[in-house]
matplotlib code that plots the C-alpha trace (Angstrom):
import matplotlib.pyplot as plt

x = [0.0, 2.9, 4.3, 1.0, 0.9, 4.5, 3.8, 0.7, 2.8, 5.5, 3.0, 1.3, 4.7, 5.6, 2.4, 2.7, 6.3, 5.3, 2.4, 4.8, 7.4, 4.7, 3.5, 7.1, 7.5, 4.3, 5.4, 8.8, 7.2, 4.9, 7.8, 9.7, 6.7, 6.2, 9.9, 9.8, 6.7, 8.3, 11.5, 9.6, 7.6, 10.8, 12.5, 9.7, 9.7, 13.4, 13.3, 10.5, 12.2, 15.7, 14.7, 13.5, 16.8, 18.7]
y = [0.0, 2.4, 1.7, 2.7, 5.9, 6.7, 6.0, 8.3, 11.0, 10.7, 10.8, 13.9, 15.7, 14.8, 16.1, 19.3, 19.8, 19.2, 21.7, 24.3, 23.8, 24.1, 27.4, 28.7, 27.6, 29.4, 32.5, 32.5, 32.0, 34.9, 37.2, 36.2, 37.0, 40.4, 41.2, 40.2, 42.4, 45.4, 44.9, 44.7, 47.9, 49.8, 48.5, 49.7, 53.1, 53.5, 52.3, 54.7, 57.6, 57.2, 55.4, 58.6, 60.5, 58.9]
z = [0.0, 0.8, -2.7, -4.3, -2.4, -3.3, -7.0, -6.9, -5.3, -7.9, -10.7, -9.3, -8.9, -12.5, -13.9, -11.9, -13.1, -16.7, -16.4, -14.9, -17.6, -20.3, -18.7, -18.7, -22.3, -23.4, -21.6, -23.2, -26.6, -26.0, -25.0, -28.2, -30.4, -28.7, -29.2, -32.9, -33.4, -31.7, -33.7, -36.9, -36.1, -35.2, -38.4, -40.6, -38.9, -39.3, -42.9, -43.8, -42.0, -43.6, -46.8, -48.6, -48.2, -51.1]

ax = plt.figure().add_subplot(projection="3d")
ax.plot(x, y, z, "-o")
ax.set_aspect("equal")
plt.show()
């Protein structure tokens, strides 16, 4: 019976860890997407500002 309780505890801990890592991964992906969008907007702004001076 003690072995069954230990197995259940390990399974719960593993599932909790996977959920936490998935949450962190989604957050990092969101941050990367936001940074790419901000970089693209800045790039277009700079290109439009300095592109017409040739």
